[in-house]
C-alpha positions in Angstrom: -3.0 -13.1 11.0 -4.8 -11.0 13.7 -5.3 -7.3 13.5 -3.0 -5.8 16.1 -5.0 -4.4 19.1 -3.4 -1.0 19.0 -4.2 -0.7 15.3 -7.8 -1.7 16.0 -8.0 0.9 18.8 -6.6 3.7 16.5 -9.1 2.8 13.8 -12.0 2.5 16.2 -12.9 -1.1 15.3 -13.4 -4.3 17.2 -10.3 -6.5 16.7 -12.1 -9.8 17.3 -14.4 -9.0 14.3 -11.5 -8.3 11.9 -11.1 -10.9 9.1 -7.9 -11.2 7.2 -8.2 -10.9 3.4 -5.9 -12.5 0.9 -3.7 -9.8 -0.6 -0.1 -9.0 -1.3 -0.2 -6.5 1.6 -1.7 -7.0 5.1 -5.5 -6.4 4.8 -8.5 -6.9 7.1 -12.2 -6.7 6.6 -13.7 -4.8 9.6 -16.9 -3.1 10.7 -16.7 0.7 10.9 -19.8 2.8 11.8 -22.0 -0.1 11.1 -20.7 -0.7 7.6 -18.0 -3.0 6.2 -14.6 -1.4 5.7 -11.1 -2.5 4.9 -8.0 -1.7 6.9 -4.5 -2.1 5.5 -0.9 -1.5 6.4 1.0 0.4 3.8 4.5 -0.8 2.8 7.4 1.2 4.2 8.2 3.0 0.9 4.8 4.7 0.9 5.2 8.2 2.4 2.2 9.7 4.2 1.9 12.7 1.9 1.6 10.3 -1.1 -1.0 8.0 0.5 -3.0 11.1 1.6 -2.9 12.2 -2.0 -4.3 8.8 -3.0 -7.1 9.0 -0.4 -8.1 12.4 -1.7 -8.1 11.1 -5.2 -10.3 8.1 -4.1 -12.8 10.6 -2.6 -13.0 12.5 -5.9 -13.3 9.3 -8.1 -15.9 7.7 -5.8 -18.5 10.3 -6.8 -18.1 9.1 -10.4 -17.1 5.4 -10.4 -17.1 2.5 -8.0 -13.9 2.6 -5.9 -13.2 2.3 -2.1 -13.9 5.6 -0.3 -11.4 6.9 2.2 -12.3 6.8 5.9 -9.1 7.5 7.7 -5.3 7.4 7.7 -3.2 7.0 10.8 0.2 5.8 12.2 0.9 3.2 14.8 4.5 2.7 16.0 5.9 4.4 12.9 3.8 2.3 10.4 1.2 3.9 8.2 -2.3 2.4 8.1 -5.4 3.3 6.1 -9.1 2.6 6.4 -11.5 2.7 3.3 -15.0 1.4 2.6 -15.4 -2.1 1.4 -16.1 -2.5 -2.3 -18.2 -5.7 -2.7 -17.5 -8.2 -5.4 -14.8 -10.7 -6.3 -11.4 -10.3 -7.9 -11.3 -12.5 -11.0 -7.6 -12.7 -11.5 -6.9 -15.7 -13.8 -10.4 -17.2 -13.6 -12.4 -17.4 -16.8 -12.7 -13.7 -17.2 -13.3 -12.1 -20.6 -10.7 -9.3 -21.2 -13.2 -7.6 -23.4 -15.2 -6.9 -20.3 -12.0 -5.7 -18.6 -11.3 -3.3 -21.5 -14.8 -2.0 -21.3 -14.6 -1.4 -17.6 -11.4 0.6 -18.0 -13.0 2.6 -20.8 -15.9 3.4 -18.5 -13.5 4.5 -15.8 -11.7 6.9 -18.2 -15.0 8.3 -19.5 -16.3 8.9 -16.0 -13.1 10.7 -14.9 -12.1 12.4 -18.1 -12.3 15.9 -16.7 -10.8 15.1 -13.3 -7.5 16.8 -12.8 -5.7 15.7 -9.6 -2.8 17.7 -8.2 0.7 16.3 -8.9 1.4 13.5 -6.5 4.2 13.8 -4.0 5.8 10.6 -5.1 5.6 10.7 -8.9 5.3 7.6 -11.0 8.1 7.4 -13.6 6.8 9.1 -16.7 6.8 6.8 -19.8 8.2 9.5 -22.1 11.1 10.1 -19.7 12.4 6.5 -20.0 15.6 7.0 -22.0 15.3 3.6 -23.8 12.0 4.6 -25.5 11.9 8.4 -25.5 12.8 8.8 -29.1 10.5 6.0 -30.2 7.5 7.4 -28.3 8.3 10.9 -29.6 8.3 9.6 -33.2 4.9 8.1 -32.6 3.5 11.4 -31.3 2.9 10.1 -27.8 3.8 13.4 -26.1 1.0 15.2 -28.0 -1.7 12.8 -26.9 -4.3 14.4 -24.4 -3.6 13.6 -20.8 -6.1 12.4 -18.2 -6.3 10.5 -14.9 -5.0 6.9 -15.4 -5.3 4.2 -12.8 -1.7 3.2 -13.4 -2.1 -0.5 -12.5 -5.6 -1.6 -13.8 -4.6 -5.3 -13.8 -7.1 -8.1 -13.3 -5.9 -8.3 -9.7 -7.1 -4.7 -9.1 -10.6 -5.1 -10.3 -13.8 -6.5 -8.6 -16.7 -7.8 -10.6 -20.3 -8.6 -9.8 -20.6 -5.6 -9.2 -17.7 -3.9 -10.8 -15.1 -1.4 -9.6 -11.4 -0.7 -9.3 -9.0 -1.1 -6.4 -5.5 0.1 -5.4 -4.8 3.5 -6.9 -1.2 3.5 -5.6 0.2 4.1 -9.1 -2.5 6.6 -10.3 -1.2 9.6 -12.2 -1.9 11.7 -15.3 -1.0 10.2 -18.6 -2.6 9.3 -22.0 -5.5 7.0 -21.3 -4.2 4.5 -23.8 -1.2 4.0 -21.5 -3.6 2.5 -18.9 -4.6 -0.2 -21.4 -0.9 -1.0 -21.8 -0.4 -1.0 -18.0 -3.2 -3.6 -17.6 -2.0 -5.8 -20.5 1.6 -6.0 -19.1 0.0 -8.4 -16.5 -3.5 -9.3 -17.8 -2.2 -10.1 -21.3 -0.6 -13.3 -19.9 -2.5 -16.5 -19.6 -0.9 -17.0 -16.1 0.9 -14.7 -13.7 4.3 -16.4 -14.0 4.3 -16.5 -17.8 6.7 -14.5 -19.9 4.8 -14.2 -23.2 1.6 -12.2 -23.8 -1.3 -14.0 -25.5 -2.3 -12.1 -28.7 -6.0 -13.1 -28.3 -6.1 -11.5 -24.8 -4.6 -8.3 -26.2 -7.2 -8.3 -29.0 -10.0 -8.9 -26.5 -9.1 -6.1 -24.2 -8.6 -3.6 -27.0 -11.9 -4.6 -28.5 -13.7 -4.2 -25.2 -12.2 -0.8 -24.6 -12.8 0.4 -28.2 -16.5 -0.7 -28.0 -17.1 1.8 -25.1 -14.6 4.5 -25.9 -13.4 4.4 -29.5 -9.7 4.4 -30.1 -7.8 6.0 -32.9 -6.2 3.6 -35.3 -2.8 5.1 -34.4 -2.9 3.0 -31.2 -1.9 0.1 -33.4 1.6 1.4 -33.4 1.9 3.0 -30.0 0.2 0.4 -27.7 2.9 -2.3 -28.2 5.6 0.2 -27.4 3.7 1.3 -24.3 3.5 -2.3 -23.1 7.3 -2.4 -23.2 7.4 1.0 -21.6 5.4 -0.3 -18.7 8.0 -2.9 -18.0 10.7 -0.3 -18.0 8.6 1.9 -15.8 8.4 -0.8 -13.2 12.1 -1.4 -13.3 12.7 2.3 -12.8 10.3 2.4 -9.9 11.9 -0.7 -8.2 15.4 0.7 -8.8 14.5 4.1 -7.2 13.2 2.2 -4.2 16.2 -0.1 -4.0 14.0 -3.3 -4.3 16.2 -4.6 -7.2 15.3 -8.2 -6.5 12.0 -7.5 -8.2 13.7 -6.4 -11.4 15.0 -9.9 -12.0 15.7 -12.2 -14.9 12.0 -12.8 -15.5 11.3 -9.1 -15.9 14.1 -8.9 -18.4 12.8 -11.9 -20.2 9.3 -10.3 -20.4 10.9 -7.1 -21.8 12.8 -9.0 -24.3 9.7 -10.9 -25.4 7.7 -7.7 -25.9 10.5 -6.1 -27.8 10.9 -9.0 -30.2 7.2 -9.5 -30.8 6.2 -5.9 -31.6 4.8 -6.9 -35.0 2.7 -9.7 -33.5 1.3 -7.3 -30.9 0.5 -4.7 -33.5 -1.5 -7.3 -35.4 -3.3 -8.2 -32.2 -4.2 -4.6 -31.5 -5.4 -4.2 -35.1 -7.6 -7.3 -34.8 -9.1 -5.8 -31.6 -9.9 -2.5 -33.3 -11.4 -4.2 -36.4 -14.1 -5.8 -34.2 -15.7 -2.4 -33.6 -14.5 -0.1 -36.4 
């Protein structure tokens, strides 16, 4: 797919040098000001104010942790486009990638941004403690009293680059308890393959152990993390429902929710094993 000429002109880049990148949204590697950059088209549901919030956040995070830095934001024929610096590395996805390393990366991100307090975002991510299905359960576990900080919101193995390392795609960033970010990552990364329904306990243990090694977790996460993994699924359904993309909240999502709900004990044991590696 070629970068449209009018988009290239608006971004100030040479269209013939634009190289398409594999991603779930249109993405091109370009040269901007003599340095590599990435230009992307945002989906229709992303409003300009919210993307501008994300770009401002990236600028603040970039001084502390490797992330793409914002260059520009513009509209072409009613579509919103963004330009950010290129973050070198590779996305491991489901390659042979140790989730202990992924947990450690996420812990370093939380440590680096612990005192960063972004303004409320214009398009809020559904809060976990407002999900009616789990509100009482999370309250009983003391979740509402946990300290809040910046969370990536979608720190899956598809949104990380390694060799060197960094994080991509802050479209779901918000303020929450950092342990929620571990759950957000495990909703996807805890599976052996993207299409799978079940989580792999050993992957859960590895990520918890890696995070705990860098940023020690309280033993109370043994109870709360499995609930938060389920909450993540409900959060995604709430987000899709609000945006009327109900086809995404399909039978597979429900099967995943049912699996997590019926395997809470197994997940608690997996979390406990992860913690025991570094207690």
